[in-house]
C-alpha positions as CSV (number, residue, x, y, z in Angstrom):
1,M,-0.1,-0.2,-0.4
2,R,1.9,3.3,-1.3
3,R,-0.7,5.8,-1.8
4,L,-2.1,7.6,1.6
5,L,-5.6,8.6,0.3
6,L,-6.9,8.9,3.9
7,V,-6.0,12.2,5.0
8,I,-6.6,15.3,5.8
9,T,-9.6,17.1,6.7
10,L,-10.0,20.1,4.3
11,L,-13.6,21.3,5.7
12,L,-14.7,22.4,2.4
13,F,-18.0,23.3,3.1
14,V,-20.7,24.7,0.9
15,G,-21.7,28.2,1.8
16,G,-21.9,32.0,1.0
17,V,-18.5,33.7,1.3
18,A,-16.9,34.5,-1.4
19,A,-13.7,32.3,-2.6
20,K,-10.3,33.8,-3.6
21,E,-7.0,32.7,-3.8
22,I,-4.0,32.9,-1.1
23,P,-1.1,34.4,-2.5
24,S,2.0,33.4,-1.4
25,T,3.0,36.4,1.0
26,V,-0.1,35.0,2.3
27,A,1.3,31.4,3.8
28,L,4.5,32.7,4.8
29,D,2.3,35.2,7.3
30,I,0.3,32.2,8.1
31,A,3.3,29.6,8.7
32,R,5.1,32.1,10.8
33,G,2.8,32.1,13.2
34,V,2.6,28.2,13.2
35,L,6.0,27.8,13.8
36,G,6.8,30.7,16.2
37,D,9.9,30.5,18.0
38,T,10.9,27.2,16.5
39,T,12.0,29.6,13.6
40,R,14.9,30.8,16.2
41,G,15.5,34.1,13.9
42,S,16.0,32.6,10.9
43,D,12.6,33.1,8.1
44,V,10.5,31.0,6.1
45,I,10.2,30.7,2.1
46,V,7.7,28.5,0.9
47,A,10.4,25.5,-0.4
48,W,7.4,24.1,-3.3
49,D,4.2,24.4,-4.2
50,S,1.7,22.3,-6.1
51,H,3.7,23.5,-9.3
52,T,6.8,21.8,-8.2
53,L,5.3,18.4,-7.5
54,G,4.1,18.5,-11.2
55,T,-0.3,18.3,-9.6
56,T,-0.9,22.2,-11.5
57,R,-1.0,24.4,-14.3
58,G,1.0,26.1,-14.5
59,G,-0.7,29.3,-15.6
60,D,-3.4,28.3,-12.3
61,A,-2.5,29.3,-9.0
62,P,-1.4,26.8,-6.6
63,T,-3.4,24.8,-4.3
64,F,-1.3,24.1,-2.0
65,Y,2.2,25.6,-0.4
66,V,4.9,23.6,1.8
67,V,6.5,26.2,3.9
68,T,9.7,25.4,5.5
69,P,12.3,28.1,8.0
70,T,15.4,28.9,6.0
71,S,17.7,27.2,8.6
72,G,16.2,24.6,11.1
73,V,13.4,21.5,11.8
74,G,9.8,22.5,10.8
75,F,7.2,23.0,8.3
76,V,4.0,24.0,7.1
77,I,1.0,23.1,5.0
78,V,-1.2,26.1,3.6
79,A,-4.0,25.7,1.6
80,G,-3.7,28.1,-1.6
81,D,-7.4,28.7,-1.6
82,D,-9.4,30.1,1.6
83,R,-12.5,27.4,0.1
84,I,-10.6,25.3,2.9
85,A,-9.1,25.9,6.3
86,P,-6.2,27.7,6.6
87,V,-3.7,24.7,8.3
88,L,-3.7,21.9,6.8
89,A,-0.6,20.0,8.6
90,Y,2.6,21.3,10.8
91,S,5.3,20.3,12.7
92,T,7.8,22.0,14.9
93,Q,10.3,18.8,15.2
94,Y,10.7,17.5,11.9
95,T,11.6,18.6,8.5
96,I,10.0,18.0,5.0
97,S,11.3,15.7,2.5
98,D,11.9,17.5,-0.5
99,E,9.7,17.1,-3.7
100,D,10.7,14.3,-6.2
101,M,11.8,12.4,-2.7
102,L,8.1,12.1,-0.6
103,P,7.5,9.1,0.6
104,P,4.6,7.9,-1.5
105,N,2.0,7.9,1.3
106,F,2.9,12.1,1.8
107,A,2.8,12.3,-2.1
108,G,-0.6,10.7,-2.0
109,W,-2.5,13.2,0.4
110,L,-0.7,16.0,-1.6
111,R,-2.7,15.1,-5.4
112,Y,-5.9,14.4,-2.7
113,V,-5.3,18.3,-1.4
114,D,-5.2,18.7,-5.2
115,G,-8.0,17.4,-6.3
116,A,-9.7,19.3,-3.7
117,V,-9.2,22.6,-4.3
118,K,-9.7,22.0,-8.3
119,Y,-12.8,20.4,-7.9
120,A,-14.4,23.7,-5.5
121,R,-12.7,26.0,-7.3
122,E,-13.9,24.4,-11.3
123,N,-17.2,24.3,-9.6
124,D,-17.9,27.5,-7.6
125,I,-18.1,26.1,-4.3
126,A,-17.5,28.3,-1.4
127,A,-16.5,28.2,2.6
128,D,-19.1,28.3,4.9
129,E,-18.5,31.3,8.0
130,A,-16.7,28.4,10.2
131,T,-14.1,28.1,8.0
132,A,-14.3,31.8,6.5
133,R,-12.7,32.6,10.5
134,L,-10.6,30.5,10.6
135,W,-8.7,32.6,8.0
136,S,-9.1,35.7,10.0
137,E,-7.3,34.0,13.1
138,E,-3.9,32.7,13.9
139,Y,-3.5,30.0,14.2
140,K,-0.9,28.6,16.9
141,P,-0.5,25.2,18.3
142,V,-1.4,24.4,21.6
143,D,-1.4,21.0,24.9
144,A,-0.3,18.7,22.5
145,T,-0.1,15.1,23.5
146,L,2.8,13.0,22.1
147,L,4.1,9.1,22.3
148,N,7.5,8.4,22.1
149,T,7.6,6.0,19.2
150,A,10.7,4.8,16.7
151,R,11.0,6.6,13.6
152,W,10.8,3.5,11.5
153,S,10.5,2.9,8.0
154,Q,10.6,0.0,5.6
155,Y,14.3,-0.6,3.7
156,M,17.5,-1.5,4.7
157,P,18.3,-2.7,7.6
158,Y,14.2,-3.4,8.8
159,N,13.5,-5.7,5.5
160,K,17.0,-7.5,5.8
161,Y,14.8,-11.0,6.5
162,C,11.8,-9.9,4.1
163,P,11.5,-12.2,0.8
164,M,13.6,-11.9,-2.2
165,D,11.6,-10.6,-5.7
166,D,13.0,-11.0,-8.6
167,G,16.4,-10.8,-6.9
168,E,15.6,-7.7,-4.2
169,L,14.6,-7.7,-1.2
170,S,11.0,-6.9,-0.5
171,L,9.8,-4.1,1.3
172,T,8.2,-3.9,5.1
173,G,5.5,-2.9,3.7
174,C,3.6,0.0,6.3
175,T,0.9,-2.1,7.7
176,Q,4.4,-4.1,9.3
177,T,6.3,-0.7,9.7
178,A,3.2,0.6,11.7
179,M,2.5,-2.7,13.5
180,A,6.3,-2.7,14.6
181,I,6.7,1.2,16.0
182,I,3.1,-0.1,18.4
183,M,4.9,-3.0,19.5
184,H,8.4,-0.9,19.7
185,Y,6.9,1.3,22.3
186,N,5.1,-1.2,24.7
187,R,8.1,-3.3,24.5
188,W,5.5,-7.0,23.8
189,P,5.6,-9.5,23.4
190,E,9.4,-10.9,25.6
191,A,8.6,-13.2,23.2
192,A,6.3,-14.5,20.2
193,K,5.0,-18.2,19.9
194,G,3.6,-20.7,17.4
195,E,4.8,-21.0,13.4
196,T,3.2,-19.8,10.2
197,E,1.5,-21.0,7.7
198,P,3.5,-21.3,4.3
199,F,1.8,-19.2,2.0
200,T,2.2,-17.7,-2.0
201,T,2.1,-14.5,-2.5
202,L,-1.5,-12.7,-4.3
203,T,0.7,-10.0,-6.8
204,K,4.5,-12.2,-7.4
205,Q,3.5,-15.1,-6.5
206,V,6.5,-15.4,-4.2
207,E,6.9,-18.8,-2.6
208,V,7.3,-17.5,1.2
209,P,8.0,-20.6,4.0
210,S,6.4,-21.1,6.9
211,R,8.2,-18.8,10.2
212,D,9.4,-20.4,13.7
213,L,7.8,-17.4,15.5
214,N,9.6,-18.9,19.2
215,H,11.9,-17.0,19.8
216,A,12.3,-13.6,22.6
217,Y,13.1,-10.0,20.8
218,D,15.6,-7.7,21.7
219,W,14.6,-4.6,22.6
220,D,17.2,-3.3,24.3
221,N,18.9,-3.5,21.2
222,M,15.8,-1.8,19.1
223,L,16.7,1.8,18.0
224,Y,14.4,5.0,18.1
225,D,15.9,5.4,14.4
226,Y,18.3,4.2,11.5
227,V,20.8,5.9,10.4
228,E,23.3,4.4,7.8
229,G,26.3,3.3,9.1
230,E,25.2,4.3,12.8
231,Y,24.5,0.8,14.0
232,S,25.1,-2.4,14.9
233,E,24.5,-5.8,13.4
234,A,22.8,-6.8,16.5
235,E,20.8,-3.7,16.3
236,G,19.5,-4.4,12.5
237,D,18.8,-7.7,13.3
238,A,16.9,-7.1,16.6
239,V,14.5,-4.8,14.3
240,A,14.4,-7.1,11.3
241,V,12.9,-10.0,12.9
242,L,10.8,-8.2,14.2
243,M,9.2,-6.8,10.9
244,A,9.9,-10.3,8.9
245,D,7.5,-12.1,11.5
246,L,4.7,-10.0,11.3
247,G,5.0,-9.7,7.6
248,H,4.6,-13.8,8.2
249,S,1.7,-13.6,10.4
250,F,-0.4,-11.0,8.5
251,Q,0.3,-13.0,5.3
252,A,1.7,-9.6,3.5
253,D,1.7,-9.3,-0.3
254,Y,5.9,-8.7,-0.3
255,S,7.4,-7.0,-3.4
256,A,10.6,-4.9,-3.8
257,I,8.3,-1.8,-4.6
258,G,5.6,-1.7,-2.4
259,T,3.8,-4.6,0.2
260,A,1.3,-4.7,1.2
261,A,-1.1,-6.4,3.7
262,L,-3.9,-6.0,6.5
263,P,-3.5,-6.7,10.7
264,N,-4.6,-9.8,11.6
265,N,-5.7,-9.5,15.4
266,V,-5.8,-13.4,15.8
267,A,-2.4,-13.8,15.0
268,M,-2.1,-10.8,17.4
269,Y,-3.7,-12.5,20.1
270,E,-2.5,-16.0,19.7
271,N,1.5,-14.7,18.4
272,Y,2.0,-12.1,19.9
273,G,0.0,-11.5,23.5
274,Y,-2.2,-8.7,22.6
275,S,-5.8,-8.1,23.9
276,P,-8.5,-10.3,22.1
277,S,-10.6,-7.5,22.0
278,C,-8.4,-5.7,19.6
279,Y,-11.0,-4.5,16.7
280,H,-11.0,-2.2,13.7
281,A,-13.1,0.8,13.8
282,M,-15.0,1.6,11.3
283,R,-15.0,6.0,10.9
284,D,-18.5,5.7,9.0
285,Y,-19.7,4.3,11.8
286,Y,-19.0,7.8,13.5
287,S,-19.2,11.1,13.5
288,A,-16.5,13.8,13.4
289,E,-16.6,15.0,16.8
290,S,-17.3,11.4,17.7
291,W,-14.4,9.8,15.8
292,N,-11.7,12.8,17.0
293,A,-12.9,11.5,20.7
294,L,-12.4,7.4,20.0
295,L,-8.4,8.5,18.6
296,R,-7.9,11.0,21.9
297,S,-9.4,8.0,24.9
298,E,-6.5,5.7,22.4
299,I,-3.8,8.5,22.9
300,E,-4.5,9.3,26.8
301,A,-4.4,5.1,27.1
302,N,-0.7,5.7,26.2
303,R,-2.2,3.2,23.2
304,P,-0.5,4.8,19.9
305,V,-3.3,3.9,17.3
306,F,-3.0,1.9,13.9
307,Y,-4.5,3.9,11.4
308,S,-5.4,3.4,7.6
309,A,-7.5,4.2,4.8
310,Y,-8.5,3.4,1.2
311,T,-9.3,4.8,-2.4
312,A,-12.2,3.3,-4.2
313,D,-8.7,0.9,-6.1
314,Q,-7.8,0.1,-3.0
315,A,-4.9,2.5,-3.1
316,G,-3.2,3.3,0.7
317,H,-1.3,3.2,3.2
318,A,-1.3,2.4,7.3
319,F,0.4,4.5,9.6
320,V,0.7,5.7,13.4
321,I,-1.5,8.3,14.9
322,D,0.6,8.9,18.7
323,G,-0.3,12.1,19.4
324,F,-3.0,15.3,19.4
325,D,-3.0,18.4,20.0
326,A,-6.3,20.8,21.8
327,N,-7.1,21.8,17.9
328,D,-8.0,18.3,16.8
329,Y,-4.4,18.1,14.8
330,F,-3.7,14.5,15.2
331,H,0.0,13.5,15.4
332,V,1.2,11.3,12.2
333,N,3.9,8.7,12.1
334,W,3.9,8.1,8.6
335,G,6.3,5.6,8.8
336,W,9.1,6.8,6.7
337,G,11.9,7.3,9.2
338,G,10.2,10.8,10.8
339,V,10.3,12.3,7.3
340,S,7.0,14.4,6.7
341,D,5.8,13.0,10.4
342,G,3.8,15.7,12.0
343,F,0.1,17.4,13.1
344,F,-2.5,16.7,10.5
345,K,-6.3,17.7,10.7
346,I,-7.4,13.4,10.7
347,E,-11.1,13.4,8.9
348,G,-12.5,12.1,5.6
349,L,-14.1,14.5,2.7
350,I,-17.3,13.9,0.5
351,L,-17.9,17.1,-1.4
352,Q,-21.4,16.8,-3.0
353,E,-20.8,13.7,-5.0
354,Y,-16.8,14.5,-5.4
355,V,-15.7,11.3,-3.3
356,F,-12.2,11.7,-2.5
357,D,-11.7,8.6,-0.1
358,T,-14.2,6.0,0.5
359,T,-12.9,3.9,3.5
360,H,-10.8,4.9,6.8
361,W,-10.5,3.1,9.8
362,A,-8.6,2.0,12.8
363,F,-7.0,-0.5,15.1
364,L,-8.0,0.1,18.6
365,G,-7.4,-1.4,21.9
366,I,-3.9,-2.6,21.3
367,H,-2.5,-3.3,24.5
368,P,-0.9,-6.3,26.1
369,V,-2.8,-9.1,28.0
370,R,0.5,-8.0,30.9
371,D,-1.6,-4.8,31.1
372,G,-4.3,-6.3,33.6
373,E,-7.6,-7.4,33.1
374,I,-9.4,-7.6,29.3
375,D,-11.5,-5.0,29.1
376,N,-14.3,-3.8,26.3
377,L,-14.9,-7.6,25.1
378,I,-18.4,-7.0,24.5
379,Y,-20.0,-4.0,22.6
380,L,-23.6,-2.4,22.2
381,S,-24.2,-3.3,18.7
382,T,-27.2,-1.4,16.9
383,P,-30.1,-0.6,17.7
384,G,-28.6,-1.1,21.3
385,M,-30.6,-1.1,24.8
386,T,-34.1,-0.3,23.3
387,T,-37.4,0.2,25.8
388,K,-41.2,1.3,25.1
389,A,-41.4,2.9,28.8
390,T,-40.9,6.6,28.3
391,E,-41.8,7.7,32.2
392,F,-39.9,5.9,34.6
393,K,-41.2,5.4,38.8
394,M,-39.5,4.7,41.7
395,G,-40.3,0.9,42.4
396,E,-42.5,0.6,38.7
397,T,-41.9,-2.5,36.7
398,F,-40.9,-1.3,33.1
399,I,-39.3,-3.7,30.1
400,I,-35.8,-3.6,28.6
401,D,-37.0,-4.8,25.3
402,G,-33.7,-5.3,24.1
403,I,-30.4,-5.2,24.9
404,S,-28.1,-6.2,21.1
405,I,-24.5,-7.5,22.0
406,A,-21.8,-8.2,19.9
407,N,-18.7,-9.9,20.1
408,P,-15.8,-7.8,17.7
409,S,-12.7,-9.6,19.3
410,V,-11.2,-12.8,18.7
411,I,-12.3,-15.6,20.7
412,N,-16.3,-16.5,22.0
413,F,-17.2,-15.0,25.0
414,R,-19.4,-16.8,28.3
415,G,-21.0,-14.5,30.6
416,E,-23.6,-12.5,32.2
417,V,-25.6,-9.2,31.2
418,R,-27.0,-6.7,33.3
419,V,-28.9,-2.9,33.4
420,G,-27.5,-0.8,36.0
421,V,-28.4,2.7,37.3
422,C,-25.8,5.7,36.8
423,D,-25.9,9.0,37.8
424,I,-25.7,12.1,35.6
425,E,-21.5,11.5,35.2
426,G,-22.3,8.1,34.5
427,E,-21.4,6.3,38.1
428,F,-23.3,3.5,39.2
429,K,-25.6,3.6,41.8
430,S,-27.9,0.4,42.2
431,W,-29.3,-2.5,39.5
432,A,-32.6,-2.4,37.9
433,T,-32.1,-5.8,36.9
434,D,-31.4,-9.3,37.3
435,A,-28.1,-10.7,35.4
436,V,-28.8,-12.5,32.6
437,P,-26.3,-15.3,31.4
438,F,-25.4,-15.0,27.8
439,A,-22.8,-16.9,25.2
440,L,-21.4,-15.2,21.7
441,D,-18.9,-16.5,19.9
442,S,-16.2,-14.6,18.1
443,N,-17.7,-11.9,15.7
444,Y,-21.3,-12.6,16.2
445,A,-23.8,-11.0,17.3
446,T,-27.7,-11.7,19.3
447,S,-29.8,-9.8,21.3
448,V,-31.2,-10.5,24.5
449,V,-35.0,-9.6,25.5
450,N,-38.3,-8.5,27.6
451,I,-35.6,-8.3,30.4
452,S,-37.6,-7.2,33.5
453,A,-36.5,-4.0,34.9
454,K,-37.3,-1.6,38.2
455,V,-35.4,1.0,40.1
456,D,-35.3,0.5,43.7
457,D,-34.5,4.3,44.9
458,D,-35.1,8.0,44.1
459,I,-34.6,8.8,40.4
460,V,-33.2,12.5,40.8
461,S,-31.8,14.7,37.6
462,G,-29.6,13.2,35.2
463,D,-30.1,9.4,36.6
464,R,-29.7,6.6,33.5
465,L,-29.3,2.8,32.8
466,R,-26.9,1.6,31.2
467,T,-25.2,-1.9,30.5
468,F,-22.5,-4.3,31.9
469,Y,-21.3,-6.9,31.5
470,R,-18.9,-9.5,32.9
471,A,-17.3,-12.6,31.6
472,E,-18.1,-15.7,33.9
473,G,-15.8,-16.8,36.7
474,R,-15.1,-13.3,37.4
475,D,-16.1,-11.0,39.8
476,K,-15.8,-7.1,38.0
477,W,-18.5,-6.0,35.7
478,H,-17.6,-3.8,32.8
479,S,-19.8,-0.8,30.8
480,M,-21.0,-1.9,27.5
481,M,-19.7,0.4,25.2
482,P,-21.6,1.8,21.3
483,Y,-19.6,-0.1,18.7
484,A,-21.0,2.6,16.6
485,D,-22.9,6.7,17.1
486,N,-25.9,5.0,16.5
487,T,-26.3,2.5,18.6
488,Q,-28.5,3.6,22.4
489,W,-26.4,2.9,24.9
490,E,-27.9,4.5,27.8
491,I,-32.0,5.3,28.4
492,I,-32.4,8.4,30.4
493,L,-34.8,8.0,33.5
494,K,-35.3,12.3,34.7
495,H,-33.6,14.7,31.8
496,P,-32.5,18.0,33.5
497,S,-33.9,20.9,32.3
498,I,-32.4,22.5,29.5
499,G,-31.5,25.1,31.4
500,E,-29.6,23.6,33.8
501,T,-27.2,21.7,31.3
502,T,-27.2,24.7,28.9
503,S,-24.2,27.3,29.0
504,L,-23.5,29.9,26.7
505,K,-20.5,31.9,25.8
506,F,-20.1,35.6,24.6
507,D,-16.2,37.0,23.3
508,K,-16.7,40.7,23.0
509,T,-13.6,40.5,20.7
510,T,-14.5,38.5,17.7
511,G,-18.0,38.3,18.4
512,M,-18.6,35.2,18.6
513,M,-21.4,33.4,21.1
514,T,-21.4,29.3,21.4
515,I,-24.4,28.1,22.9
516,M,-23.3,24.5,24.6
517,H,-26.3,22.5,24.9
518,D,-27.3,18.7,25.4
519,E,-27.1,16.4,22.0
520,D,-30.8,15.3,22.3
521,V,-31.5,18.8,22.3
522,K,-31.9,20.7,18.6
523,A,-31.0,24.6,18.8
524,A,-32.2,27.6,16.6
525,L,-31.5,30.8,15.7
526,Y,-34.8,33.2,14.6
527,L,-35.6,36.8,13.9
528,L,-39.7,37.4,14.2
529,G,-40.8,34.2,14.0
530,S,-38.7,33.4,11.2
531,T,-35.2,31.1,11.0
532,V,-31.6,32.7,11.5
533,E,-29.2,30.7,9.0
534,T,-26.7,33.3,7.8
535,G,-23.5,32.9,10.6
536,V,-25.4,30.6,12.6
537,T,-23.3,27.0,13.0
538,T,-24.7,23.8,14.4
539,T,-23.0,20.3,16.0
540,S,-24.9,17.7,17.9
541,R,-23.8,19.8,20.7
542,A,-23.5,22.9,19.9
543,M,-24.5,26.5,18.2
544,T,-22.4,29.4,17.0
545,I,-23.0,32.1,16.3
546,D,-21.1,35.2,14.6
547,T,-22.5,38.0,15.4
548,T,-20.9,40.3,13.5
549,T,-23.9,39.6,11.0
550,L,-27.1,39.9,13.2
551,N,-28.1,43.9,13.7
552,R,-27.8,45.3,15.8
553,Q,-31.1,46.4,17.1
554,D,-32.9,43.6,16.7
555,I,-34.0,41.4,18.8
556,Y,-33.2,37.8,18.6
557,T,-34.1,34.2,19.9
558,I,-32.6,31.4,20.8
559,Y,-34.6,28.2,20.3
560,L,-34.0,25.1,22.4
561,E,-36.1,22.2,21.8
562,R,-35.4,18.4,23.2
563,V,-35.4,15.7,20.7
564,G,-39.2,13.7,21.3
565,G,-40.8,17.2,22.7
566,G,-41.7,17.5,26.2
567,E,-39.3,20.4,27.0
568,S,-38.2,23.8,25.7
569,K,-36.9,26.8,26.3
570,S,-35.7,30.5,24.8
571,Y,-33.8,32.7,25.5
572,T,-34.3,36.7,23.4
573,F,-30.9,38.4,23.0
574,T,-30.3,42.4,21.0
575,L,-26.4,43.1,20.9
576,K,-26.2,46.7,22.3
577,N,-27.2,44.6,25.6
578,L,-24.5,42.2,25.2
């Protein structure tokens, strides 16, 4: 898999803001703000742009700029058009290679950016107000969390023990390199076990023999980066053995120009001692907000994320996400020796009928079994936990119609499911049902139906029902989490009032007003009974109003309504009174 296709959010929207091409002088100013003290007194230059890469015709304005300091490290990739977010990627620690030496995955991403901007220009698609605001604000990296992962690649010494392809060593492949980086971060296992099956590669018909995995790994001799002539034979062999083991375990499609493979979670469990609850999470199942939160939670748990993406022709690349900043830029280790590593916006883009990427996913929960009891073997699948009951009173029995359960892990499960009452913070309070036994084989789903439930304690604002499970013979109950965004994983027993859970923030400097609310509350702005859309941006939990687009004399109404009815609240304001 040699060409990146996931990549990077362009924040491209249909809207009503006039678009314009960005000159290099503006790109340089933006990059100066991002790099800040990194330049240490040097200036910044446009190292190259889309013309240099050969993706843009000579007479056309660049679609992107690659800006670097005149000395030292760092880079910023700035959009060549204000139809997309200004800062697409940045690094204050690593360099970006010359345009003729780009890693294939990175070159693929730049072609992706180029195609998106060209399409927007050709179809006269403008940015919305939210994107326009990004161009009026200086971006500075803030509060980054970064795991220290190895800067490994696919050539020597990494591919020393890979199969030969027409007299040349095959590349390790991005999948093996990414997984090896994650295993090195964990320094696990102490030793692998088992033996791989012989196989024939799909593309080149290379005969790959079985491989004995019953040996220890020399983690102490694996360097964080390898520089030609600066490592010993033992240090080179240590990483090469790991790479070859993974390629055989994943039955990689080896070749000297590019090696493709998918990670095998059965092998990760049986041969390498990683949690059987490792699973593939599909981006399409989540909102952008939930997906970013999922990635952040893995990093916060000290688990680098294996990430992969594909275009319709199945070209793609695997890499490691090993950090994030407070602005939802994620740090990418491309698996190319540190080249072009940096912070990126990780988000798919579908612009009207034009599909820029089709599939991307993450391999989550990669942690050694040494780390204690395994959690999250069992998940709620769609539709989740359901009931026809709409009102709940202490001591009154109601029926949980069904609990849909999935087992994406690599081992069969036997245990119990039970529904409990939690408070507004998710802390367990008491049981609402008896335990119900169930068994579920690996990669299967089932439903437990018609469960009698009753809340024995006072129901207070914010109380909710959640589902728990425990394995046979275990005492500990685990919360059953949703496998996708559209899975109902909790039932609110008593909603806090909209007034209790809604907050308003107004920035007089920028004129931006933000109303934060519950996810099951919808928000809208009204003027004289008609909705106001200009300057208003809504998400699942917030409404943002650009008050610079409003009339200072008019009286506006913020209207909030809980989905399903039953409660609403409104607030009126005029700009002159703010």
